[in-house]
C-alpha positions in Angstrom: -68.8 -20.7 -211.1 -71.9 -18.8 -209.2 -71.9 -21.8 -206.5 -68.4 -21.2 -206.0 -68.6 -17.5 -205.7 -71.5 -18.1 -203.1 -69.9 -20.8 -200.9 -66.8 -18.3 -200.8 -69.1 -15.6 -199.6 -70.7 -18.0 -197.3 -67.3 -18.5 -195.9 -66.4 -15.0 -195.4 -68.9 -14.1 -193.8 -68.8 -16.9 -191.5 -64.9 -16.3 -191.0 -65.8 -12.8 -190.3 -68.7 -13.3 -188.1 -67.2 -15.5 -185.7 -63.6 -14.5 -185.3 -65.0 -10.5 -184.3 -66.7 -11.8 -181.7 -64.5 -13.7 -179.7 -63.7 -11.9 -176.9 -59.8 -11.3 -177.1 -58.0 -11.7 -173.3 -55.9 -9.5 -172.2 -54.1 -8.8 -169.3 -54.0 -5.7 -167.5 -51.7 -4.5 -164.2 -52.4 -2.1 -162.2 -49.4 -0.3 -160.4 -49.5 1.8 -157.1 -46.6 3.8 -156.3 -46.3 6.1 -153.6 -44.2 9.6 -153.9 -43.8 11.7 -151.4 -44.5 15.6 -151.8 -41.6 18.0 -152.6 -42.6 20.8 -150.5 -43.9 20.0 -146.9 -44.7 23.7 -146.3 -48.4 24.7 -145.2 -48.4 27.8 -147.3 -50.7 27.5 -150.4 -49.9 28.2 -154.2 -50.6 31.7 -153.9 -48.1 32.4 -150.8 -45.4 30.5 -152.4 -45.7 32.5 -155.3 -45.7 35.4 -153.2 -42.3 34.8 -151.6 -41.1 34.5 -155.2 -41.9 37.4 -156.1 -40.9 39.3 -152.8 -37.7 38.3 -153.6 -37.0 38.9 -156.8 -38.7 42.7 -156.1 -36.1 42.8 -153.1 -33.3 41.6 -155.3 -34.2 44.4 -157.8 -34.1 47.1 -155.0 -30.8 45.7 -153.6 -29.6 46.5 -157.4 -30.9 49.8 -157.8 -29.6 51.0 -154.2 -26.0 49.6 -155.6 -26.5 51.6 -158.9 -27.3 55.0 -156.9 -24.3 54.3 -154.9 -23.8 55.9 -151.3 -24.4 59.5 -150.7 -22.0 59.6 -147.5 
C-alpha cells in the first residue's frame, strides 16, 4: 500500500512539474487603425470650453432681455 501511494505521489508531482513548465503558444495580432480627429480647430480645450460658456451666458442674457420686455 505504501509503494502505491509513493508511486502515485511521484507520478502526480512529475506530471505537475512537466505540464506547468510547458510554454503555451498564443497568437497575438496587432491592429492599427487610423482615426480622424473630430475637431480640426486650432483652439485648445480651454478656448472651446470658453466658447460654450459664452454661448450659454449669451442665451441667458437674451432670455432675460426678452423677459423684461421692450420699454419703448
